[in-house]
N, C-alpha and C positions, 0 to 999 in steps of 0.2 A: 248488743246487737239491737236494733230498732225493729218495731213490729212490721212496718212496711218493707223491710229486707227480705222478710219471708212471706208476707202475705200476697204480694203481687205475683210471685213465682208460683206459689199455692194456687192461687186463682186460674193463673194461666194453665197449670197442670189439670185443674178440674174441667176447665174449658175444653182443653184438647182432649181429655179422656172422654167427655160427652160427645164430641164430635167423632172421635174414633170409634166409640160404641155404636154410634149412628151408622157410620159407614160400613163397619164390619158386621153388624148384627140387624141394622135396620130399626134399632130401638130408639123410638121417639121419647121414651122416658128417660133414657140415658142422655139424650141430646137436651132435653129441656132441663132436666136435674143439673147436669154437668155445667151448661151453660148459664143457667140462673144463678146457681151458687157460686160459681167462678167469677161472674160479672159483679156480683155483689160483693164478694172479696176483693176484687180488683178496685172497685170504687172505694171501698172502706180503706184500703191501702193508700190509694191516691189521695184521700182526705187526711189520713195520718201524715203523709209525706208532706202536704201543703201545710198542715199545722206545724209540722217540724221546721219547715222553711221559714215560718213566722216566729220561730222560737217558742211553740206552744205545744201542748199536747191535746190531742183529740180523743177524749175518753168516749166520744159517742162512737168513732171508728173502732176503738179498741174493744168496746162492748159488743158491737156488731159483728167484729171478727170472732169474738170468743163464742157468741151465741150460734153463729154460723158453723164453726168448726165443731161445737158440741153437737148440734143436731146432726151433722153430718157423721160424727163418731156413733152416735145411737142408732140412726137409720142404717148405714151401712154395716155396723157391727150386727144388727138384727138380721140384715140380709146374709152376712157371712155365716152366723149361726144357723140359718135356715138351709143354705146352700152348700156350706163348707168350701166355697171357692175362694182361693187367695186372690185371683184377678176377676173383677176389680174391686169386690166388696171388702175383703180382708186388707188389700193394700190401701184403700182410701180410709178404711176405719182406722188402720194403724197411723196413717199420716195425719189424720184429722185428730186422733187421740194426742199425739205428739204436739200438734198445734195448739189445741185447747190447753194443755198444760203450759205452753209457752206463754199464751196470750193471759192465763190466770197469774203466772208469774209476773208479766209485765203489769197487770192491774194491782197486784199486792205490792209492788215497789214503785208505783206511782207513774207508771207510764214509761214514755222514752226518756233517756237521759239526755237532758239539754246541755249543750256546751256552753261555757261561760263566755260571756261577750269579750271578743279580742279588742283591745284599745290600740 
């Protein structure tokens, strides 16, 4: 699987979660955090998708995705430990931890697998 296949939906999930948190609880922190991190991931996924279309890897996008997911894992993991609430802290921490592992795997294996050129 390519990183952008998961990154763009992951970013959309974060944006949606931030907007939902704002609508439900009036939390501007949730709105700002969810939208900012989600948009950053969507942009990184888009950069990776464009590079893949040019038959290249975007290590900048992959590094940005990894750092963003790792920071979300840390921040939301700390919030989960403080509140013991599965929603949203535990869920976001868990998904972000899985995404961090996926991105580290992609980095260790040289990025996206580029198909051989068809003649």
